[in-house]
N, C-alpha and C positions, 0 to 999 in steps of 0.2 A: 591470532590463535589464542592468545591469553583470554580475550573477551569470550570467545566461543567456548573455551574449556572451563570457564568459570560457571557455566551452566551446570545444573545438578546431574544431568544424564539419567540413565535408566539402569537400575540395578538388575532387573530381570531380563535383560536383552537376550541372554543365552538360555533362559529357562526352557526346559523341554527338549533341548538339543544337547546331549552330552558331547563333549569334544571328542572327535574320533580321528585318529591318525590315518594316513593313507594305508590301505590294507589290501592284501591279496584278495582277488575276487572269490577265491575258493573259501575264504574265511568270512565273507560278507554275510551278515545275518539276514535271513529271509523275513523282512519287515515291509509292510505296505507303507510307502513314503509318498509325500508330495515333493517333487524335485523340479528343478528348472535350470535354464541357462539363458544368458543374453547372447545376441548375435554379435556383440562387440565386447572386448575386454575393458574398454573405457570410453567415456564420452567427454567432450569439452563443454564448458558452460554454454547452454542454449541448444546443444545437440540432443538427439534422441536415439534410442535403441529399443528393440523388441525383446520380450521375454517369451520363451516357450515353456509350457508346463508339462510335466509327466506325472502320471498317477492320478490326476484329476484335471478336468478342463477349466476349473475355476478354483480360486484360492483367496484367502486373506493375506495381504502382504504388509509387514511392518518394516519400514525403511529406517535403518540405523546408520548414523555416521559414527565411525570409530575414532576414538581419541582418548583423552584423559578423563575429563568430566568428573572432577573431584574423586577420582579413583574408580568410578563406575565403568569406565571403558567404552561407553557408547551413549549416544543420545537418539531418542526416537524422534525422527523428523516428520514422518507421515505414516498414515495407515489407511488402507483402502481395500476394497474387494476388486479383484481383477479376473480376467479370463486369459487363456492362452493366446498369445499374439498381442497382449497389451503393450502399448508403446509408452516407455518412460522418457520424459523430457527433463533434462537437467536445468530447471528454471532457477531463478535467483534465490529461491528458498533453500537450494542445495549448495552449500559451500563446497569448494574443491576438497577432496579427501577420499579416503577408502570407505566404501559403504558395504554393508551386508543387508540383503533383502531376505527377511525371514518369512518363509512360506508356511501357511497353515491351511489344512483342509480336513473335513470331517472324516474320522476314522483313518487318518493318515498320520504317520510320524512327520514332524516338521523338519525342514532343512533350510540351509542358507544358500543364497546365490550372491557371489561377490561382484562388485563393479567399482571402478575408479572414476572419479570426476576430476578432470585435469584443467589447469589454467596456466599454461606456459607463458602467456603474455605478461603475467605479473612477476616482477623480480622476486626471487626467493633466496633464503639462506641455504636451504637444501632442497633437492629433488629426490624424493624417495621412489625407487623403482621396484614395483611389485613383480616378482619372478614367476609370472604365469606360464612361461615356456617350460620351466622346470616342473611346476605343478602338473601341467598337462602331460608331460612325458611320463610321470609316475602314476597318473590318474588311471585307475583300472575300472572305471564305470563301464558297464556293459561287458566286462570280462577281459578286455585287452588294454595293455599299456605298451610302451616301448621297451618294457622290461620283462613282462610276463603275460601268459595267456590265461584262460579260465581255469586251467589245472595248476596254476602257480608256477609253471615251468618256463624257463627262458626260451626253450626251443619253440614254444607256441606263441611267442610275443608278436605284436603287430609291427609292421615296418612303417606304418603311418597312422597317426591318430588325429582326431578332430576336436576343435574347440566347441563344436556344436553338440555338446552333451554336458550333463551335470558333472560336478566333481563328486567322487565317491566319498564315503564317510559322512561328515556333517555338512558337506557341500562347500566348504571354504578352501579346498585345496590344502596348501601348506601355510595359509595365512596365519591361523591362530597361534601356531607355535614357532614359526620361522620369521614372522614379520610383525605381528600385532604388538608384542612387548616393546619393539622399537618405536612404532607409531605412537603408542601410549606415552612413552618416555619423552619423545621429541615434542609432542604437543603439550605435555606438562611444562616443558621448558619455555614454551611460548615462541618457538622458532617459526619464522615464516617458511611454510612448507608447501611445495608443489608435489603433486602425486602423478605417477605415470605407470604404465606397465612396460615390460621389456618387449612385448609384442608391438607396442607403439614405436619403440626406438628403431625398429626395423624400417619404418616408412615415414616417420615424422621428424624431419631434421631440425625443427625449431625447439624441441623439448628441452634442450640443455643450454640454450643461448642466454638465458637470464637468471642463471642460478650460480651460487658460489661453491656448491658441493653436491656430489652425487652420493647417495647412500643406498647400499644394497643390504638385504637381510641375511638370514642364516643359511640360505641354500639357493644360489643363483648359478646353477651348473651349466645350463644350456644358453648359448648366445648365437645369434645369427651373425653373418659377416657385417651387415649394415649396423647392427647394434655395437659390435666390437669397434668398428670404424668411428661411430658416433661418440663412444666413450673415450677412445684414444684422442680424437680430435678435441674434445672438451678439455681433457687434462693437459693437452699441449697448448691450450689457451690459458691455462692457469686455474682451471676448475679442479677442486680437490675431489678425491675419491676415497670413500670410507666403506670398506667391505667388512661387514660384521658376520661373516660366515666362513665356511671352508668349502673346498672342492669347486671354487668359483671359476667360471669360464673354462671349464674342463672340456666340454663338448661343443662343437659347432653343429648347428641344426638349420634346416631350410624351412621357410614358410611358403606354402602354396595355397593361397586363399585362406581357408579356415583350418587347413591341415598342416601338420609339421612332420618332417621325416628327414632321412639322409644324415644320420649321426656320424660325425668324424671327430676324433680328438684334435684339438687345436695344435698340440705339439707335433702331430704328424703332418701338419700343413705348413710348417715353418714359422708358426706364430705361437710359441709356447706362452701359456698364461703368465709365467713368471716375468716376461718382458714388460708387462703392464703392472702386475700386482706386487712384484718383488719377492713372492713366495708362490709355491704351487702345490697342488694335491699330491700326496705320496702314500697315504695309508687309509685302510678301511677297517671298521669295527675296532676303533681306537677309543680308549677311555683312560684319561690321565688327569692329575691335578695340574693347575696352571701356576707357574712361578713367575712373579712380576720381576722384570729385569731393569726397570727404569723408574725414577721418581718424577719424570716429566709426563706431559700429556701423552697418552690418554689416561695414565695411571697416577696423576699428580695428587690424588687424594689417598693413595695407598703407599706405605713405605716399601722401598725396594726389598725384595725377598719375601714379600707377602705371598701366601698360597691361597688360591681359590679352588675349592674341592671339585673335582670331577668335571671341569669345564671343557677340557680338550676331548673331543669326540664328536661325532661318530666317524666323520671323515675329517682329516686334518691336513694342513699344508706345512711345508718347510722350504727354506732356500738352500739347504745343504744338499750337495751332490748335483745341483742344477746350476746352470750358467745364467745368472740374472744380474740385475743392477746391484750396486753396493747398498746394503740395507742396515738399519739399526734393529736389533732384536728387542722388542718391548716386553715380550713374555715368551716363556718356553714351557714345554711339558716337563713334569718331574720324571726323573729316571732313577730307578732303583740301583743301588751300588753294584748289584750283580748283573745288571743289564748292559749289553753292548749294542745299543740301538740308536737310530737317528731320532733326535727330539723333534716334536712339532714346534714351530716357532711363529708367533705373531710378529709382524715386521712393519717398519715404517721407512719410507725414503722420500726424497724430494726430487721431482722431475726438473729438467732444465728450465721449464716454464715457470717454476716456483710452486707448482701444484704439489700438495702433500698426498701420499698414497699410504693408507693404512689397511693392512690385511690381518684381521683377527684370527684367521687360519683354523677355524673350528666351526662345525655345525652346532656345537653345544652352547655357544655364548648367548644367543638371543633367547632361546627357550629357557635357559637357566634364570633369566631375569625375572620370570614369573613361575619358575618351577613347573614348566609344561613340556618337558623333554620326552620324546618317544622312549 
């Protein structure tokens, strides 16, 4: 990755597409767009997937690999004119990674379409899991998500949603603010990285066999049973787990073809997330400073007692009042002297297999790395 990221990259990869957070359909601006979606969330090297276009039957596509690239964040790998139904093949020119396909068409606002190219056959330092199950649960393209209907009310929400539709906003789901800062930082370090989506983990058992660590971004709320089993099996083999978010593994969800549905909280199924993570979700609409509680990893470059402003939020985790494994608190939320509340806590513990489990316990960590928080 060091050689790849020594390339200059493309400063203007996001030009013309303001970053938009996931939004209620009722607040969606009425703008003519060129949008699209692939029929798969990822492909392996040599595999193909088709894109469907909406808003125009043809477009110009610029294909960007996301990374560090001397601080530019992306490299233009290819550019071509396409029609709806175009088949993309992950040839040797496309290294494994997270890609954004920038769609442009005459008199249409441009948007992105995300795609992961994966290579689990090559040993890696980390496998970064893109949380597309969570993106899609919140995605309100067409008016419906698993949270709200066209009127923005929970009562009109969908019971099932499909991956065969674009992501609302800029088209990237939650990638830009919940994952991209980590991708950029990890590739800057020159780590050997494999990429996958959590949709893949439901059916592809080999994804975690040749990696040393699993890394999740800022918001990985929805897990299938197979995904949970795959991650737990990996950590019980000694694979480390680094969770850089909060509200992780809170809900179980089912996949049926390209649809997802049937939400149930893991803790109601006898498998509370704290059993794996060491901490678990406890509060919404939370905003606090982070107080560093250790001078060891992951905060060995900060003195104990250092304060990072406003990092705990929007959803946060804690081990307090829950029955989980013994953990070390590496950071906690600041509490005012007049408050009598439970603090959010980032935790670390070691599994019997020797695997280390870090839960940063906040949605606010990843987006704060580049000051791109909702």
